A tleap script that builds the chain and sets N, CA, C and O, in Angstrom:
source leaprc.protein.ff14SB
mol = sequence {
  NMET LYS TRP PHE TYR ASN MET LYS ILE GLY
  LYS LYS LEU ILE LEU SER PHE VAL ILE VAL
  ALA ILE LEU ALA GLY ILE VAL GLY GLY VAL
  GLY ALA TYR ASN ILE ASN LYS THR ASP LYS
  GLY TYR SER ALA LEU TYR THR ASN TYR GLY
  MET ALA LEU GLY ASP ILE ALA LYS VAL SER
  ILE ALA TYR GLN ARG ASN ARG VAL ASN LEU
  ARG ASP MET LEU LEU ASP LYS GLY ASN SER
  ASP ARG SER LEU TYR VAL SER LYS ILE LYS
  GLY TYR ASP LYS GLN ILE GLN GLU GLY LEU
  ASP ALA PHE ASP LYS SER ILE GLN THR GLU
  GLU ALA LYS ARG GLU PHE LEU LYS LEU ARG
  GLU ALA CILE
}
set mol.1.N position { -44.516 -15.206 30.877 }
set mol.1.CA position { -43.883 -13.986 31.305 }
set mol.1.C position { -44.175 -13.707 32.773 }
set mol.1.O position { -43.536 -12.869 33.407 }
set mol.2.N position { -45.173 -14.444 33.301 }
set mol.2.CA position { -45.542 -14.258 34.700 }
set mol.2.C position { -44.393 -14.650 35.619 }
set mol.2.O position { -44.220 -14.069 36.690 }
set mol.3.N position { -43.610 -15.640 35.197 }
set mol.3.CA position { -42.488 -16.075 36.011 }
set mol.3.C position { -41.503 -14.933 36.241 }
set mol.3.O position { -40.887 -14.839 37.303 }
set mol.4.N position { -41.356 -14.048 35.217 }
set mol.4.CA position { -40.437 -12.913 35.348 }
set mol.4.C position { -40.945 -11.911 36.379 }
set mol.4.O position { -40.167 -11.374 37.167 }
set mol.5.N position { -42.248 -11.663 36.370 }
set mol.5.CA position { -42.819 -10.713 37.330 }
set mol.5.C position { -42.755 -11.244 38.762 }
set mol.5.O position { -42.714 -10.466 39.715 }
set mol.6.N position { -42.747 -12.559 38.908 }
set mol.6.CA position { -42.710 -13.150 40.243 }
set mol.6.C position { -41.290 -13.259 40.808 }
set mol.6.O position { -41.113 -13.595 41.979 }
set mol.7.N position { -40.282 -12.978 39.983 }
set mol.7.CA position { -38.892 -13.070 40.454 }
set mol.7.C position { -38.570 -11.909 41.392 }
set mol.7.O position { -39.171 -10.838 41.314 }
set mol.8.N position { -37.603 -12.150 42.282 }
set mol.8.CA position { -37.163 -11.083 43.171 }
set mol.8.C position { -36.306 -10.100 42.380 }
set mol.8.O position { -35.742 -10.448 41.343 }
set mol.9.N position { -36.216 -8.874 42.878 }
set mol.9.CA position { -35.502 -7.809 42.175 }
set mol.9.C position { -34.026 -8.151 41.974 }
set mol.9.O position { -33.457 -7.794 40.943 }
set mol.10.N position { -33.402 -8.823 42.915 }
set mol.10.CA position { -31.992 -9.207 42.799 }
set mol.10.C position { -31.757 -10.147 41.629 }
set mol.10.O position { -30.796 -9.985 40.877 }
set mol.11.N position { -32.633 -11.125 41.477 }
set mol.11.CA position { -32.507 -12.073 40.367 }
set mol.11.C position { -32.791 -11.393 39.035 }
set mol.11.O position { -32.170 -11.719 38.023 }
set mol.12.N position { -33.729 -10.449 39.034 }
set mol.12.CA position { -34.015 -9.710 37.805 }
set mol.12.C position { -32.783 -8.900 37.373 }
set mol.12.O position { -32.449 -8.861 36.189 }
set mol.13.N position { -32.117 -8.263 38.327 }
set mol.13.CA position { -30.917 -7.491 38.016 }
set mol.13.C position { -29.801 -8.385 37.494 }
set mol.13.O position { -29.129 -8.051 36.518 }
set mol.14.N position { -29.610 -9.526 38.154 }
set mol.14.CA position { -28.578 -10.455 37.704 }
set mol.14.C position { -28.885 -10.955 36.299 }
set mol.14.O position { -27.995 -11.003 35.449 }
set mol.15.N position { -30.130 -11.325 36.048 }
set mol.15.CA position { -30.537 -11.791 34.729 }
set mol.15.C position { -30.318 -10.717 33.673 }
set mol.15.O position { -29.822 -11.008 32.585 }
set mol.16.N position { -30.685 -9.482 33.985 }
set mol.16.CA position { -30.518 -8.403 33.005 }
set mol.16.C position { -29.035 -8.132 32.732 }
set mol.16.O position { -28.662 -7.871 31.588 }
set mol.17.N position { -28.184 -8.189 33.764 }
set mol.17.CA position { -26.750 -7.995 33.539 }
set mol.17.C position { -26.156 -9.134 32.709 }
set mol.17.O position { -25.285 -8.903 31.871 }
set mol.18.N position { -26.619 -10.345 32.937 }
set mol.18.CA position { -26.145 -11.480 32.145 }
set mol.18.C position { -26.544 -11.297 30.685 }
set mol.18.O position { -25.743 -11.550 29.785 }
set mol.19.N position { -27.759 -10.866 30.451 }
set mol.19.CA position { -28.227 -10.634 29.068 }
set mol.19.C position { -27.387 -9.541 28.405 }
set mol.19.O position { -26.979 -9.678 27.252 }
set mol.20.N position { -27.132 -8.452 29.145 }
set mol.20.CA position { -26.299 -7.364 28.599 }
set mol.20.C position { -24.889 -7.863 28.318 }
set mol.20.O position { -24.302 -7.501 27.299 }
set mol.21.N position { -24.338 -8.684 29.199 }
set mol.21.CA position { -22.992 -9.223 28.995 }
set mol.21.C position { -22.940 -10.123 27.767 }
set mol.21.O position { -21.977 -10.079 27.001 }
set mol.22.N position { -23.974 -10.938 27.579 }
set mol.22.CA position { -24.030 -11.807 26.402 }
set mol.22.C position { -24.107 -10.980 25.130 }
set mol.22.O position { -23.407 -11.256 24.155 }
set mol.23.N position { -24.963 -9.961 25.146 }
set mol.23.CA position { -25.074 -9.081 23.974 }
set mol.23.C position { -23.753 -8.361 23.697 }
set mol.23.O position { -23.343 -8.242 22.542 }
set mol.24.N position { -23.087 -7.882 24.748 }
set mol.24.CA position { -21.796 -7.215 24.562 }
set mol.24.C position { -20.763 -8.182 23.997 }
set mol.24.O position { -19.952 -7.802 23.152 }
set mol.25.N position { -20.790 -9.427 24.457 }
set mol.25.CA position { -19.876 -10.440 23.925 }
set mol.25.C position { -20.130 -10.716 22.455 }
set mol.25.O position { -19.190 -10.871 21.676 }
set mol.26.N position { -21.395 -10.779 22.074 }
set mol.26.CA position { -21.737 -11.004 20.663 }
set mol.26.C position { -21.273 -9.836 19.813 }
set mol.26.O position { -20.673 -10.032 18.755 }
set mol.27.N position { -21.551 -8.609 20.276 }
set mol.27.CA position { -21.133 -7.416 19.533 }
set mol.27.C position { -19.605 -7.369 19.425 }
set mol.27.O position { -19.064 -7.045 18.369 }
set mol.28.N position { -18.919 -7.692 20.518 }
set mol.28.CA position { -17.455 -7.718 20.494 }
set mol.28.C position { -16.913 -8.758 19.537 }
set mol.28.O position { -15.948 -8.503 18.816 }
set mol.29.N position { -17.530 -9.931 19.527 }
set mol.29.CA position { -17.094 -10.997 18.619 }
set mol.29.C position { -17.291 -10.610 17.162 }
set mol.29.O position { -16.413 -10.839 16.330 }
set mol.30.N position { -18.436 -10.026 16.853 }
set mol.30.CA position { -18.701 -9.574 15.484 }
set mol.30.C position { -17.711 -8.481 15.103 }
set mol.30.O position { -17.198 -8.465 13.984 }
set mol.31.N position { -17.443 -7.570 16.032 }
set mol.31.CA position { -16.482 -6.500 15.763 }
set mol.31.C position { -15.082 -7.041 15.516 }
set mol.31.O position { -14.409 -6.603 14.583 }
set mol.32.N position { -14.636 -7.980 16.333 }
set mol.32.CA position { -13.313 -8.570 16.157 }
set mol.32.C position { -13.217 -9.306 14.822 }
set mol.32.O position { -12.196 -9.227 14.140 }
set mol.33.N position { -14.277 -10.022 14.450 }
set mol.33.CA position { -14.299 -10.717 13.164 }
set mol.33.C position { -14.176 -9.727 12.010 }
set mol.33.O position { -13.406 -9.947 11.075 }
set mol.34.N position { -14.941 -8.635 12.080 }
set mol.34.CA position { -14.899 -7.644 11.004 }
set mol.34.C position { -13.565 -6.916 10.939 }
set mol.34.O position { -13.098 -6.590 9.848 }
set mol.35.N position { -12.951 -6.657 12.072 }
set mol.35.CA position { -11.631 -6.024 12.079 }
set mol.35.C position { -10.608 -6.950 11.442 }
set mol.35.O position { -9.770 -6.506 10.656 }
set mol.36.N position { -10.670 -8.230 11.776 }
set mol.36.CA position { -9.750 -9.202 11.185 }
set mol.36.C position { -9.955 -9.287 9.676 }
set mol.36.O position { -8.985 -9.330 8.920 }
set mol.37.N position { -11.195 -9.313 9.242 }
set mol.37.CA position { -11.507 -9.380 7.816 }
set mol.37.C position { -10.997 -8.132 7.099 }
set mol.37.O position { -10.428 -8.232 6.012 }
set mol.38.N position { -11.196 -6.964 7.696 }
set mol.38.CA position { -10.726 -5.712 7.109 }
set mol.38.C position { -9.203 -5.686 7.046 }
set mol.38.O position { -8.626 -5.220 6.064 }
set mol.39.N position { -8.555 -6.187 8.094 }
set mol.39.CA position { -7.092 -6.210 8.118 }
set mol.39.C position { -6.545 -7.085 6.997 }
set mol.39.O position { -5.585 -6.704 6.327 }
set mol.40.N position { -7.141 -8.240 6.790 }
set mol.40.CA position { -6.684 -9.121 5.706 }
set mol.40.C position { -6.896 -8.462 4.348 }
set mol.40.O position { -6.030 -8.536 3.476 }
set mol.41.N position { -8.050 -7.817 4.168 }
set mol.41.CA position { -8.320 -7.135 2.903 }
set mol.41.C position { -7.359 -5.986 2.664 }
set mol.41.O position { -6.877 -5.792 1.548 }
set mol.42.N position { -7.082 -5.224 3.716 }
set mol.42.CA position { -6.160 -4.099 3.567 }
set mol.42.C position { -4.738 -4.583 3.315 }
set mol.42.O position { -4.004 -3.979 2.533 }
set mol.43.N position { -4.351 -5.665 3.973 }
set mol.43.CA position { -3.006 -6.203 3.760 }
set mol.43.C position { -2.830 -6.634 2.306 }
set mol.43.O position { -1.795 -6.372 1.693 }
set mol.44.N position { -3.844 -7.293 1.765 }
set mol.44.CA position { -3.776 -7.706 0.361 }
set mol.44.C position { -3.751 -6.485 -0.559 }
set mol.44.O position { -3.014 -6.460 -1.544 }
set mol.45.N position { -4.543 -5.493 -0.241 }
set mol.45.CA position { -4.569 -4.268 -1.042 }
set mol.45.C position { -3.210 -3.589 -1.015 }
set mol.45.O position { -2.709 -3.158 -2.054 }
set mol.46.N position { -2.610 -3.491 0.168 }
set mol.46.CA position { -1.291 -2.860 0.289 }
set mol.46.C position { -0.239 -3.646 -0.477 }
set mol.46.O position { 0.581 -3.069 -1.192 }
set mol.47.N position { -0.268 -4.955 -0.325 }
set mol.47.CA position { 0.733 -5.780 -0.994 }
set mol.47.C position { 0.590 -5.708 -2.505 }
set mol.47.O position { 1.588 -5.595 -3.217 }
set mol.48.N position { -0.637 -5.771 -3.002 }
set mol.48.CA position { -0.858 -5.824 -4.445 }
set mol.48.C position { -0.779 -4.464 -5.126 }
set mol.48.O position { -0.381 -4.381 -6.288 }
set mol.49.N position { -1.148 -3.406 -4.428 }
set mol.49.CA position { -1.210 -2.102 -5.086 }
set mol.49.C position { -0.332 -1.045 -4.417 }
set mol.49.O position { 0.315 -0.263 -5.114 }
set mol.50.N position { -0.294 -1.004 -3.111 }
set mol.50.CA position { 0.454 0.036 -2.417 }
set mol.50.C position { 1.944 -0.046 -2.660 }
set mol.50.O position { 2.590 0.960 -2.951 }
set mol.51.N position { 2.489 -1.243 -2.543 }
set mol.51.CA position { 3.921 -1.412 -2.775 }
set mol.51.C position { 4.248 -1.168 -4.247 }
set mol.51.O position { 5.308 -0.628 -4.566 }
set mol.52.N position { 3.355 -1.560 -5.135 }
set mol.52.CA position { 3.590 -1.340 -6.563 }
set mol.52.C position { 3.623 0.149 -6.875 }
set mol.52.O position { 4.441 0.593 -7.680 }
set mol.53.N position { 2.753 0.919 -6.255 }
set mol.53.CA position { 2.766 2.364 -6.478 }
set mol.53.C position { 4.047 2.978 -5.944 }
set mol.53.O position { 4.577 3.921 -6.532 }
set mol.54.N position { 4.544 2.454 -4.841 }
set mol.54.CA position { 5.820 2.933 -4.313 }
set mol.54.C position { 6.962 2.658 -5.283 }
set mol.54.O position { 7.847 3.494 -5.463 }
set mol.55.N position { 6.940 1.476 -5.909 }
set mol.55.CA position { 7.983 1.129 -6.872 }
set mol.55.C position { 7.945 2.051 -8.086 }
set mol.55.O position { 8.984 2.518 -8.553 }
set mol.56.N position { 6.755 2.308 -8.588 }
set mol.56.CA position { 6.652 3.155 -9.779 }
set mol.56.C position { 6.962 4.607 -9.419 }
set mol.56.O position { 7.435 5.362 -10.268 }
set mol.57.N position { 6.704 5.007 -8.176 }
set mol.57.CA position { 7.063 6.357 -7.738 }
set mol.57.C position { 8.581 6.514 -7.683 }
set mol.57.O position { 9.107 7.570 -8.036 }
set mol.58.N position { 9.283 5.479 -7.245 }
set mol.58.CA position { 10.750 5.525 -7.233 }
set mol.58.C position { 11.291 5.649 -8.651 }
set mol.58.O position { 12.274 6.352 -8.885 }
set mol.59.N position { 10.650 4.968 -9.595 }
set mol.59.CA position { 11.052 5.077 -10.993 }
set mol.59.C position { 10.859 6.511 -11.472 }
set mol.59.O position { 11.721 7.062 -12.156 }
set mol.60.N position { 9.758 7.100 -11.122 }
set mol.60.CA position { 9.467 8.475 -11.533 }
set mol.60.C position { 10.495 9.449 -10.966 }
set mol.60.O position { 10.966 10.343 -11.668 }
set mol.61.N position { 10.835 9.273 -9.711 }
set mol.61.CA position { 11.818 10.157 -9.071 }
set mol.61.C position { 13.176 10.007 -9.744 }
set mol.61.O position { 13.831 11.004 -10.050 }
set mol.62.N position { 13.603 8.774 -9.975 }
set mol.62.CA position { 14.897 8.543 -10.632 }
set mol.62.C position { 14.896 9.122 -12.039 }
set mol.62.O position { 15.903 9.679 -12.476 }
set mol.63.N position { 13.787 9.000 -12.750 }
set mol.63.CA position { 13.677 9.548 -14.104 }
set mol.63.C position { 13.818 11.071 -14.075 }
set mol.63.O position { 14.523 11.648 -14.903 }
set mol.64.N position { 13.148 11.717 -13.125 }
set mol.64.CA position { 13.242 13.173 -13.033 }
set mol.64.C position { 14.661 13.605 -12.653 }
set mol.64.O position { 15.154 14.615 -13.155 }
set mol.65.N position { 15.307 12.862 -11.790 }
set mol.65.CA position { 16.693 13.185 -11.429 }
set mol.65.C position { 17.624 12.999 -12.624 }
set mol.65.O position { 18.593 13.741 -12.783 }
set mol.66.N position { 17.331 12.020 -13.451 }
set mol.66.CA position { 18.095 11.835 -14.684 }
set mol.66.C position { 17.948 13.056 -15.585 }
set mol.66.O position { 18.926 13.543 -16.153 }
set mol.67.N position { 16.735 13.536 -15.706 }
set mol.67.CA position { 16.492 14.725 -16.540 }
set mol.67.C position { 17.266 15.923 -16.004 }
set mol.67.O position { 17.837 16.694 -16.776 }
set mol.68.N position { 17.285 16.076 -14.697 }
set mol.68.CA position { 18.002 17.197 -14.090 }
set mol.68.C position { 19.498 17.082 -14.380 }
set mol.68.O position { 20.141 18.070 -14.732 }
set mol.69.N position { 20.041 15.895 -14.234 }
set mol.69.CA position { 21.470 15.710 -14.495 }
set mol.69.C position { 21.813 15.921 -15.964 }
set mol.69.O position { 22.864 16.479 -16.280 }
set mol.70.N position { 20.941 15.481 -16.862 }
set mol.70.CA position { 21.174 15.732 -18.289 }
set mol.70.C position { 21.144 17.228 -18.584 }
set mol.70.O position { 21.985 17.739 -19.324 }
set mol.71.N position { 20.181 17.920 -18.006 }
set mol.71.CA position { 20.095 19.372 -18.199 }
set mol.71.C position { 21.341 20.060 -17.668 }
set mol.71.O position { 21.922 20.910 -18.343 }
set mol.72.N position { 21.755 19.692 -16.452 }
set mol.72.CA position { 22.938 20.311 -15.861 }
set mol.72.C position { 24.194 20.030 -16.689 }
set mol.72.O position { 25.056 20.897 -16.831 }
set mol.73.N position { 24.290 18.830 -17.225 }
set mol.73.CA position { 25.448 18.482 -18.037 }
set mol.73.C position { 25.480 19.317 -19.317 }
set mol.73.O position { 26.541 19.764 -19.753 }
set mol.74.N position { 24.299 19.520 -19.912 }
set mol.74.CA position { 24.245 20.309 -21.139 }
set mol.74.C position { 24.482 21.793 -20.883 }
set mol.74.O position { 25.065 22.484 -21.718 }
set mol.75.N position { 24.038 22.277 -19.749 }
set mol.75.CA position { 24.172 23.702 -19.448 }
set mol.75.C position { 25.506 24.061 -18.799 }
set mol.75.O position { 25.832 25.241 -18.669 }
set mol.76.N position { 26.272 23.062 -18.393 }
set mol.76.CA position { 27.555 23.311 -17.730 }
set mol.76.C position { 28.553 23.822 -18.762 }
set mol.76.O position { 29.095 23.055 -19.559 }
set mol.77.N position { 28.784 25.129 -18.733 }
set mol.77.CA position { 29.675 25.734 -19.728 }
set mol.77.C position { 31.127 25.705 -19.275 }
set mol.77.O position { 32.033 25.997 -20.056 }
set mol.78.N position { 31.346 25.352 -18.009 }
set mol.78.CA position { 32.706 25.323 -17.497 }
set mol.78.C position { 33.473 24.100 -17.966 }
set mol.78.O position { 34.653 23.943 -17.653 }
set mol.79.N position { 32.809 23.242 -18.711 }
set mol.79.CA position { 33.411 22.002 -19.193 }
set mol.79.C position { 34.088 21.238 -18.063 }
set mol.79.O position { 35.192 20.713 -18.204 }
set mol.80.N position { 33.382 21.199 -16.941 }
set mol.80.CA position { 33.915 20.452 -15.808 }
set mol.80.C position { 33.857 18.957 -16.131 }
set mol.80.O position { 33.434 18.555 -17.215 }
set mol.81.N position { 34.277 18.174 -15.198 }
set mol.81.CA position { 34.335 16.734 -15.409 }
set mol.81.C position { 32.932 16.176 -15.627 }
set mol.81.O position { 32.140 16.084 -14.689 }
set mol.82.N position { 32.634 15.809 -16.849 }
set mol.82.CA position { 31.309 15.294 -17.184 }
set mol.82.C position { 31.113 13.862 -16.698 }
set mol.82.O position { 29.988 13.361 -16.678 }
set mol.83.N position { 32.183 13.211 -16.312 }
set mol.83.CA position { 32.048 11.827 -15.846 }
set mol.83.C position { 31.222 11.759 -14.562 }
set mol.83.O position { 30.594 10.738 -14.279 }
set mol.84.N position { 31.222 12.849 -13.784 }
set mol.84.CA position { 30.387 12.891 -12.582 }
set mol.84.C position { 28.910 12.820 -12.967 }
set mol.84.O position { 28.125 12.087 -12.365 }
set mol.85.N position { 28.556 13.600 -13.984 }
set mol.85.CA position { 27.160 13.562 -14.459 }
set mol.85.C position { 26.822 12.195 -15.043 }
set mol.85.O position { 25.742 11.656 -14.800 }
set mol.86.N position { 27.744 11.647 -15.809 }
set mol.86.CA position { 27.504 10.354 -16.442 }
set mol.86.C position { 27.328 9.266 -15.384 }
set mol.86.O position { 26.452 8.411 -15.520 }
set mol.87.N position { 28.147 9.286 -14.337 }
set mol.87.CA position { 28.018 8.265 -13.296 }
set mol.87.C position { 26.687 8.406 -12.550 }
set mol.87.O position { 26.067 7.404 -12.193 }
set mol.88.N position { 26.245 9.656 -12.313 }
set mol.88.CA position { 24.938 9.857 -11.680 }
set mol.88.C position { 23.818 9.334 -12.565 }
set mol.88.O position { 22.888 8.682 -12.089 }
set mol.89.N position { 23.916 9.624 -13.848 }
set mol.89.CA position { 22.884 9.179 -14.792 }
set mol.89.C position { 22.835 7.652 -14.850 }
set mol.89.O position { 21.753 7.067 -14.878 }
set mol.90.N position { 23.997 7.009 -14.869 }
set mol.90.CA position { 24.027 5.539 -14.887 }
set mol.90.C position { 23.424 4.966 -13.607 }
set mol.90.O position { 22.722 3.955 -13.641 }
set mol.91.N position { 23.706 5.622 -12.472 }
set mol.91.CA position { 23.126 5.173 -11.206 }
set mol.91.C position { 21.608 5.288 -11.210 }
set mol.91.O position { 20.911 4.386 -10.745 }
set mol.92.N position { 21.099 6.396 -11.735 }
set mol.92.CA position { 19.646 6.562 -11.809 }
set mol.92.C position { 19.018 5.604 -12.819 }
set mol.92.O position { 17.899 5.130 -12.619 }
set mol.93.N position { 19.746 5.320 -13.910 }
set mol.93.CA position { 19.244 4.320 -14.866 }
set mol.93.C position { 19.108 2.954 -14.195 }
set mol.93.O position { 18.150 2.222 -14.446 }
set mol.94.N position { 20.068 2.622 -13.348 }
set mol.94.CA position { 20.009 1.351 -12.623 }
set mol.94.C position { 18.803 1.343 -11.676 }
set mol.94.O position { 18.099 0.338 -11.574 }
set mol.95.N position { 18.566 2.469 -10.983 }
set mol.95.CA position { 17.405 2.561 -10.090 }
set mol.95.C position { 16.105 2.419 -10.871 }
set mol.95.O position { 15.156 1.787 -10.407 }
set mol.96.N position { 16.070 3.013 -12.062 }
set mol.96.CA position { 14.867 2.913 -12.901 }
set mol.96.C position { 14.610 1.456 -13.271 }
set mol.96.O position { 13.482 0.977 -13.160 }
set mol.97.N position { 15.647 0.754 -13.710 }
set mol.97.CA position { 15.468 -0.644 -14.104 }
set mol.97.C position { 15.064 -1.522 -12.922 }
set mol.97.O position { 14.223 -2.410 -13.067 }
set mol.98.N position { 15.658 -1.278 -11.754 }
set mol.98.CA position { 15.284 -2.053 -10.567 }
set mol.98.C position { 13.832 -1.795 -10.177 }
set mol.98.O position { 13.101 -2.722 -9.826 }
set mol.99.N position { 13.423 -0.539 -10.241 }
set mol.99.CA position { 12.040 -0.192 -9.907 }
set mol.99.C position { 11.050 -0.788 -10.894 }
set mol.99.O position { 9.983 -1.263 -10.506 }
set mol.100.N position { 11.410 -0.760 -12.173 }
set mol.100.CA position { 10.537 -1.353 -13.190 }
set mol.100.C position { 10.436 -2.865 -13.008 }
set mol.100.O position { 9.360 -3.441 -13.173 }
set mol.101.N position { 11.543 -3.505 -12.671 }
set mol.101.CA position { 11.517 -4.953 -12.439 }
set mol.101.C position { 10.633 -5.298 -11.240 }
set mol.101.O position { 9.864 -6.259 -11.281 }
set mol.102.N position { 10.751 -4.502 -10.170 }
set mol.102.CA position { 9.926 -4.741 -8.980 }
set mol.102.C position { 8.448 -4.514 -9.295 }
set mol.102.O position { 7.589 -5.271 -8.843 }
set mol.103.N position { 8.159 -3.476 -10.067 }
set mol.103.CA position { 6.774 -3.192 -10.435 }
set mol.103.C position { 6.220 -4.288 -11.334 }
set mol.103.O position { 5.055 -4.668 -11.213 }
set mol.104.N position { 7.048 -4.791 -12.231 }
set mol.104.CA position { 6.617 -5.833 -13.161 }
set mol.104.C position { 6.140 -7.081 -12.415 }
set mol.104.O position { 5.205 -7.745 -12.861 }
set mol.105.N position { 6.765 -7.400 -11.299 }
set mol.105.CA position { 6.382 -8.584 -10.526 }
set mol.105.C position { 5.004 -8.435 -9.880 }
set mol.105.O position { 4.357 -9.436 -9.572 }
set mol.106.N position { 4.555 -7.206 -9.675 }
set mol.106.CA position { 3.294 -7.000 -8.966 }
set mol.106.C position { 2.106 -6.771 -9.900 }
set mol.106.O position { 0.981 -6.602 -9.430 }
set mol.107.N position { 2.334 -6.763 -11.202 }
set mol.107.CA position { 1.240 -6.528 -12.158 }
set mol.107.C position { 0.322 -7.743 -12.178 }
set mol.107.O position { 0.780 -8.885 -12.234 }
set mol.108.N position { -0.989 -7.478 -12.130 }
set mol.108.CA position { -1.945 -8.574 -12.042 }
set mol.108.C position { -2.874 -8.691 -13.249 }
set mol.108.O position { -3.384 -9.779 -13.518 }
set mol.109.N position { -3.105 -7.616 -13.974 }
set mol.109.CA position { -4.056 -7.679 -15.083 }
set mol.109.C position { -3.326 -7.596 -16.417 }
set mol.109.O position { -2.214 -7.075 -16.502 }
set mol.110.N position { -3.958 -8.108 -17.434 }
set mol.110.CA position { -3.376 -8.070 -18.774 }
set mol.110.C position { -3.312 -6.639 -19.307 }
set mol.110.O position { -2.359 -6.270 -19.994 }
set mol.111.N position { -4.309 -5.850 -18.993 }
set mol.111.CA position { -4.311 -4.453 -19.440 }
set mol.111.C position { -3.131 -3.694 -18.834 }
set mol.111.O position { -2.467 -2.914 -19.516 }
set mol.112.N position { -2.882 -3.929 -17.561 }
set mol.112.CA position { -1.751 -3.274 -16.899 }
set mol.112.C position { -0.432 -3.750 -17.492 }
set mol.112.O position { 0.509 -2.966 -17.615 }
set mol.113.N position { -0.353 -5.023 -17.859 }
set mol.113.CA position { 0.871 -5.543 -18.482 }
set mol.113.C position { 1.125 -4.875 -19.828 }
set mol.113.O position { 2.264 -4.546 -20.158 }
set mol.114.N position { 0.056 -4.676 -20.607 }
set mol.114.CA position { 0.212 -4.005 -21.900 }
set mol.114.C position { 0.693 -2.568 -21.716 }
set mol.114.O position { 1.594 -2.113 -22.420 }
set mol.115.N position { 0.090 -1.860 -20.770 }
set mol.115.CA position { 0.497 -0.482 -20.518 }
set mol.115.C position { 1.929 -0.425 -19.989 }
set mol.115.O position { 2.683 0.492 -20.314 }
set mol.116.N position { 2.292 -1.400 -19.182 }
set mol.116.CA position { 3.647 -1.431 -18.637 }
set mol.116.C position { 4.666 -1.666 -19.743 }
set mol.116.O position { 5.742 -1.068 -19.734 }
set mol.117.N position { 4.335 -2.533 -20.695 }
set mol.117.CA position { 5.252 -2.748 -21.826 }
set mol.117.C position { 5.429 -1.475 -22.630 }
set mol.117.O position { 6.527 -1.188 -23.107 }
set mol.118.N position { 4.360 -0.709 -22.786 }
set mol.118.CA position { 4.469 0.586 -23.474 }
set mol.118.C position { 5.395 1.520 -22.703 }
set mol.118.O position { 6.198 2.235 -23.303 }
set mol.119.N position { 5.288 1.518 -21.394 }
set mol.119.CA position { 6.155 2.354 -20.563 }
set mol.119.C position { 7.606 1.930 -20.710 }
set mol.119.O position { 8.487 2.774 -20.871 }
set mol.120.N position { 7.856 0.647 -20.656 }
set mol.120.CA position { 9.258 0.157 -20.808 }
set mol.120.C position { 9.832 0.561 -22.156 }
set mol.120.O position { 10.985 0.982 -22.242 }
set mol.121.N position { 9.027 0.434 -23.212 }
set mol.121.CA position { 9.500 0.810 -24.544 }
set mol.121.C position { 9.780 2.300 -24.628 }
set mol.121.O position { 10.745 2.719 -25.266 }
set mol.122.N position { 8.943 3.096 -23.988 }
set mol.122.CA position { 9.128 4.539 -24.003 }
set mol.122.C position { 10.398 4.952 -23.256 }
set mol.122.O position { 11.101 5.877 -23.663 }
set mol.123.N position { 10.673 4.260 -22.171 }
set mol.123.CA position { 11.876 4.593 -21.380 }
set mol.123.C position { 13.108 4.099 -22.114 }
set mol.123.O position { 14.226 4.272 -21.630 }
savepdb mol mol.pdb
quit
């Protein structure tokens, strides 16, 4: 350690800045690695679960709109053209089936598959 005390102040400053730069580079590299790892994990999470939740949410919305149209059709005392309600209901039924098909492709566990089959049967 005596060699360090015998160094001139300029060399000591340069050495200390080099050490700080090396440490900053190491910290930056570790940070970049962890950000990349987190990004890959989040991307997989979004693909496997986030998009699936969006699909099932679309099914839920279409189902509720179907209920509204059925209610309106039953409560419509003016006996207006019911084919408008029927066409809306058929359109929402198609959206429900498309959403269920998309959700079915993203199911990963056997338990979720069993619950999904129960949902399909109920619908």
